[in-house]
N, C-alpha and C positions, 0 to 999 in steps of 0.2 A: 464497795460502799457507793450508794447511788447519789446523784446531785440532789434528789429530792430529800433524802436523808439529811444531807449536809445543810441545805436549806432550812429545814424544819428545825434542826439542832441550833442554828445561827439565829432564827427569828423568835422561837420560843424560849421562856425562861428556862435556865438563867442566861443563855446566849444572848437574847434580844436585849436584856437589861445590860449586860456586859458591854455590848456595841454602844449603846445609848451613853453609858458612862464614859466609855473611851471617847465619844465624839464630844461630849461636854467638856472633857479635859483638853481636846485639840482645839475647841472654839473659846476657851476662857479668856484669852488675851484678845483676839481679833473681834469676837461678837460675844461679849460677856452677857449681854441680856438674852439673847438666844440660848446660850448656854445654860442660864439660869432657868429660863422657860422649859427647857428639856430636863434639867437636871431635879428639880424638886417634884414634878408629877412622877417622874421615874422612881425616885427615892420612896414616895408614898406608895407605889404599886410594889416596891421590893418589901416594904415593911408589911403591907397587907398580906403578901404571899407568905410571909413568915409566920403568921399568926394561926394558931390552931382554930381560932374563931372562925376564920376564913374558910378553913377545911370543912368545918361542920355546915357553913352556909353553901358552899359549893356543892358538897356530897349531897345534901338533902335535895338539890335540884336535879341531880343525875340518878340518885338511888330510888327510883319511883316503882321498882318492882319489889314486892314483899317476899321476905324469906318463906321458904316452904316449911310448914309445920312438921315436927318430927314424925306426927301421928300419919301424915300423908305419905311418907317415903315407902311404906310397903305396898301401897296401892297405886304407885306411878305406872306399875305394869298393865294397869286397866286402861290407861289413857295414852300411853306411849309406847313405841317398839324399840326406842334406843336412847342411850345418854350419849349427848355429844359434849366433851370438854375441850375447851379452846386453849392453846398454848399461850403462855404469858412471858416468854422470853427464856433463856438460858444463860447459865454461869459457865464461861469456858475453861476447860483444863483445871479443875478443882484438884489441888494437890492431895487432899485427903482421900479423894476417890480415884484419882489417876485418869479421869475423864470428865467431859461435859456433864452438868447436873442441871436440872430444872431451876429455874428462878424461884424466888421467894412466892411470886404470884403464882406460877405454875404448880408449885408444891401444895399450896392451899386448895388450888382447884382440883388437883388430882386427888387429895385426901377426901375431899367432899364428895367428888364423882365415885370414889371407891365406896365410901359409906352409902351412897345412894345405890349403887350397882349391887352391892352386897345384900342390901335390904330388900330391894325390888326384884332382883334376879335379871334385870334388864342388861343387854349387851352394850358395850362401850365403844365409841369411836373418838379417837385423839386426833386433834387437828393443829397442825402447825409445821412450816416448812423450814427451809435452811436459813440460817442467820448469816447475812451477807455472801450467800452463795457457798458457805462452808459446811459439810457434813459433820456430825450426824443432824438429821431433822429434829425439829422439837417434838414431832409426833413419835420419832423413833426412841428419844430420851424418855418421853412420857410413857410410852408403853413399857419400857424397861423398868421404870420406876413403879409403875402400877403393878407389875409382876413381882418384882423383887421385894417390894416394900409393903404392898397391901395385898397381895395374893390374888389380884384381878388380872385376867388376861384379856387385853384389848381385843376386839373381834376385827375392828378395821383401822388402818392407819391412814391419815391424809397428810402427805408429805411435801406439798407443793405451795401451800398459801403463804403470803407474806403480809397480808392485811386481813382485818376481820372480814371484809367483802369477800375476799378469796377463800376465807375459811367456809364461807357459806356456799359459794360457789362450787368448789371442789368436794365439799361434803354431800352437796346434792348429787354430783356425778356418782359417788359411791352408793349412798343410801337409797336414792330414788331408783336406781338400777334393781335394787331389791323390794320396791314398792313400799318403802319406808318414808313417810312425810310427817308423822307424829313423833316428836323428839322432846327429851328433857335437855335443857341447854345449861351448862354450867361455866360460869366465869364470875369475875368480880362484879359486886352490885353496881358500882360506878360505870361499869363497862356494858352492863346488861342492855340498856335501851338501844344502843348502836348495834350490839350483837343480834339481839332478837329482831329488830328491823330489818338487818341484812339477811337473816334466814327466812323471815317472813317473805321477802322479795323473792326467794327461790322457791316458795310454794310450800314451806314447812309450817306445820302447826306446832307452836312453840309453848311448853311449859317451862317457864322460867325458874331456874334454881340458882339464884344469886348467893354469893358469900362474900366475906370480907368488906363488910359495911364500915364506912368511916364517918358518918355523920353524926354519931354520938359525941365524940370528942371527949376531952377531960371534963370531968365533973366540977373541978374547981374554976370558979369564974377568972380568978388571977392567972391560972395556967392557960387559959384560953387567950389571954392578952399578952402573954410572954413569947417573944420571938423564938422559933424553934426550927433548927434544921430539918426535922422530919416533916413539919408542916410545910416548909418550903418545897421539899421534894414532892408530898402529897398533892399540894395545890398546883404545883407545875403539871402533874399528871392529869388533874382534874380540868384544869384549863385546857390541855391538850385534847382531852376527851370531849368537852364541850364544844370546842371548835371542830373536832372531827365529826361529830353528829350532824352538825350544820353542813359541813362539806360533803358528807354522803348524800344527805337529802337533796342537795342542790345539783350534785354532780353524777350521781349514780341512778340509773334507770333500772326499773324492774325488767327481768328478761322475758322475753316472749315465751309463754309455756312450750314445752316440748324443744326448746333450743338451748337447753342447759344441761 
């Protein structure tokens, strides 16, 4: 576990809010005004992050890539040479399976990639490295799942990436060695802007294939205004993604052609 991961977990919700609430409790006797000044805005943020309405609002600002129409699937092979599906985490040592399994995010991405691959005939690259340095890699789990559950054999495995930027970097090492720069990119809709931007920095022409859209939300207005643990989880991820996109654009430089 790296210090960057620890810092991120402590600063982003819910870790950051927990630290603020703890600080407010410690200051309540000696600096009550400061404690109140910190507490009430933090409580407002906590409530906002708990609302499905916030999920729809945040997702609408990230999910800018439209979904592929089903009639486009068969013709993808006319515009691309490979499907790249990004790892979305893993669940360790699932007792039902006796081994690590792809997370819910990864399962959804793999299912969609399998459907696109079967319809278009395009080969698949699975991308995802080790979780905290522990094997198997996300790519190894993904390739096994594609084969066993969907009947699709991944042609390439990228086993080293730890971030979206590294997904693009190490996928470029594999695909561009075979003169492949036109790809179909599969990930969640809210993650697609950062993923597409990263792959484009490495010289890929990207056809976006987003799935897992969150912006619709509940149809009932009352349900949108009721706190939800699911909404808090979703909003924490969306906030992380929004900050991640800005971090990438400010701190990652496009590589020099021929040097990746």
